[in-house]
C-alpha positions in Angstrom: -9.6 -30.0 -253.8 -7.2 -33.0 -253.1 -5.5 -32.6 -256.8 -5.2 -28.6 -256.4 -3.5 -30.0 -253.1 -1.0 -32.8 -254.2 0.2 -30.0 -256.9 0.8 -26.9 -255.1 -2.1 -25.0 -256.6 -2.6 -23.3 -253.8 -4.8 -20.4 -254.8 -7.6 -23.2 -256.5 -7.4 -24.8 -252.9 -8.4 -21.8 -251.1 -12.2 -21.6 -252.8 -12.9 -24.7 -251.3 -12.0 -22.8 -247.8 -13.4 -20.8 -245.1 -11.2 -17.8 -244.2 -11.4 -18.9 -241.0 -10.4 -21.8 -241.7 -8.1 -23.9 -239.4 -5.9 -26.6 -240.9 -4.0 -28.7 -238.2 -1.1 -30.6 -239.9 0.1 -32.8 -237.0 2.9 -32.6 -235.1 3.1 -28.4 -236.8 0.4 -27.2 -235.2 -2.8 -25.6 -236.5 -2.8 -22.4 -238.9 -5.8 -20.4 -238.7 -7.7 -18.2 -241.5 -6.8 -18.6 -245.0 -3.7 -16.1 -244.7 -1.7 -18.5 -242.7 -2.3 -21.3 -245.4 1.1 -21.1 -247.1 3.2 -22.9 -244.8 1.2 -25.7 -244.2 0.3 -25.9 -248.0 4.1 -25.8 -249.0 4.2 -29.2 -246.2 1.5 -30.8 -248.3 1.8 -30.4 -251.9 4.7 -31.4 -254.0 4.2 -29.7 -257.8 7.1 -32.0 -259.3 4.6 -35.3 -258.0 4.6 -37.7 -260.4 2.1 -40.5 -258.7 -1.5 -39.2 -256.8 -3.3 -42.4 -255.5 -6.7 -41.7 -253.1 -6.9 -44.9 -251.5 -10.2 -43.9 -249.4 -13.1 -41.2 -249.2 -15.2 -41.0 -247.0 -18.4 -38.9 -246.2 -21.2 -38.6 -243.6 -23.0 -35.5 -242.5 -20.9 -32.4 -242.8 -17.5 -34.4 -242.4 -15.4 -36.4 -245.0 -11.3 -38.2 -244.7 -9.7 -39.2 -247.3 -6.3 -41.2 -247.2 -3.4 -42.1 -250.4 -0.4 -41.2 -251.7 2.0 -39.2 -253.5 5.2 -39.9 -255.3 7.3 -36.7 -254.9 9.6 -35.8 -257.8 12.3 -37.1 -256.0 11.0 -40.7 -255.2 9.5 -40.8 -252.3 6.5 -41.7 -251.4 4.2 -39.9 -248.8 1.2 -41.1 -247.1 -2.0 -38.7 -246.6 -5.0 -38.9 -244.5 -6.7 -35.4 -244.5 -9.9 -34.8 -242.1 -12.3 -32.1 -243.1 -15.3 -30.7 -241.4 -17.2 -29.1 -243.3 -19.6 -25.6 -242.8 -22.7 -27.3 -243.7 -24.6 -30.0 -245.4 -25.0 -29.1 -249.1 -23.0 -29.7 -252.5 -22.0 -25.0 -252.0 -20.2 -26.1 -248.1 -16.9 -25.1 -247.8 -14.3 -26.0 -245.7 -14.0 -25.0 -241.9 -11.5 -27.6 -239.9 -9.0 -29.8 -241.8 -6.4 -32.3 -239.8 -4.2 -33.3 -242.5 -1.6 -36.7 -241.4 1.6 -36.9 -243.6 4.0 -40.1 -243.2 7.1 -41.4 -245.3 5.1 -44.4 -247.1 6.8 -47.9 -247.2 6.2 -49.3 -251.1 6.6 -52.6 -252.2 
């Protein structure tokens, strides 16, 4: 799902979410349900991204977190962290809650 999200493949992202998902992009407030996610997904994605790097993925029970960087088409680098809550513990569980952080990153 992270690759779909980074590349702006919104339709593919939706298959992983419950219809009543709550997705909060810190600094922009929450979006409720898949119908309101367009603005959030647009802010988190860049179809012209040249590099997508996942630094860490942690999971436990019905929760998961991932962080990394995206190098956008204009050369800027954005750091991200996503925290996911699932509606169950099985392999077919869907995401019911997401909290996301995005920030310009300093790359050396």
